[in-house]
N, C-alpha and C positions, 0 to 999 in steps of 0.2 A: 639514534632513533631509526627504526626500520622504515624503509621506503617501500611503498606498495604501488602496484599498477592494477587498475581495474577499468571497466567500462561502465559509465553511469549515464543512463538515458541515451545510449548509443555513442557516447563520446569517450575517448580514451582519457584517463585521469591518472596522474602520478601524485602521490602525497607522502610526506614524511609524518609518521604518527608514532606516538608512544604505544608500547605494547598493550597498555590498558585502555586505549581509546576505543570507545564503542562506535559501531557503524553509524548510529544516529548522530553522534557528535561529529564525525567526519562529514556527513551529509549536510548537517545544519550549520556547523561552525566554520569548516574549512571550504566547503563547496557552495555555501549560501543557498542550499536547497531546503528552504524552511517550510515547505508543504508537509514534510514528514514531522509530525508533532511528538513531543515528549509529554506523556500524560501522567505516568505513574512510576517510571523507572524500575518496575518490578515484573514486567511482562504480563500484567493483568488486563490492561485496557485496550491494547491493540492500536492505539493512535499512531504508533511508530511503524506500522506495517509497510514493508517494501517488498519487492520481488528480488530474489537472488537466484540467478539462473532459472528464472521463470516460476519460482515457487515463493509463496508468501512467507515472510520471515519477520519476526518482531525485532527490529533493528536495535532496540535497547538491550537485547540479550546476546548480540553478536559482536565480537570484536572486529574492528576495522581490518586488522591483519588477516582475519579469516576470509575476507572478501578479496584478497589479493588474487588476481588472475580471473576474477569472476565478472559476471554481467549483473549490474544492479539497475533496477528501474524504480523510480520514485513516482509519486503522483504527477510531478511535473513532466514526466516522460510518457504518460499515457495518451495525451492528446496527439493528434496528428501534427505533422510539420506545418500544416496550414492553420493550426489552432483549433481545428474541429475536435470536439470532445469525443472521447471513446464512447462506444455504446453504453457501457456501464455508467460513465459519468453523465451522459445525456439522460439515461433512465432515472438516475438519482434526481436530476433537476426536474424532469417531467413529472415524476411521481412523488415529489416533495419528500424525498428520502433523506432530508437533512433539516436541521434546525439551526443551532448556533454554528455548526460547521467544524467544530473542533475534532470530532471523531471521524468526520467524513473522509479524509484522505485514507485513513487506515481501513475504514469500511469498504471504500471503493477498491482498494488494492486487494483486500481479502476476497471481495465479491468477484473481482476480475479473475482471480485464480480459480475460484469455484466454477464460474461460468465456462472457463477454458477446459477444466477437467470434467465437469458434469453439466452440460448444457440443458439436460432434462431434469435438473434438480427439483424436487418437490418442495413445498413450503417447509415441511418438517426438516428436510435435509439442509435447506438454506438457513433455517434458524439454528440448527446444530453447528453448521460450519461457522456461523458468525458468533458463536458463544464466546470466542476469545476476543471479541471487539465490543467494548462497552459504550453505550450512548446514554447520557444522563438526561437528555431532553425529550426523547420519543418513547413510544411503546413498541418500536421496531416494526409496526405494521407497514408503514410506507417504505421503510428500508427493504423489507422482504418483498413488497410489491415491486419495487424498482429492480431488485435483483432478478426476480421472476420475469419481468418484462425484458430485461437485457438478455437473459438466457433464451427466451423465446424468439428474440430478434437475431439470435446467433452471434451476439457481440462478445468480444473478448476484452 
């Protein structure tokens, strides 16, 4: 089995994985980072979104070996060391951008990437960016409101 080394949420990690192991499986099953959800296994829902080298990636479509030598951030890695929520996480809570919470980690990770890249995103741009993340509970209104608020606050 190949051995890989990567940084996950700022910590160095080594793991032996089969070549077919998905990044989401490594995160959830070997590293016990269960905030990254598996929703569809087909890259449609976005519940598995994480950051790889600062860019949002659907971890159900990336092999763990592809993350060798890279920096991975999961929802567990967004909050500060003191436990303070990131600006995007705080905005989701403040603006009721969640319902059941299943899609929330992926939404927050995608939104964090958007806010970093385009802090002045319009509502239309936010909606377009989040098209790859599905929520079955909301009409997206409060999610968009939360992302807009985080962007205006300059949060990442």
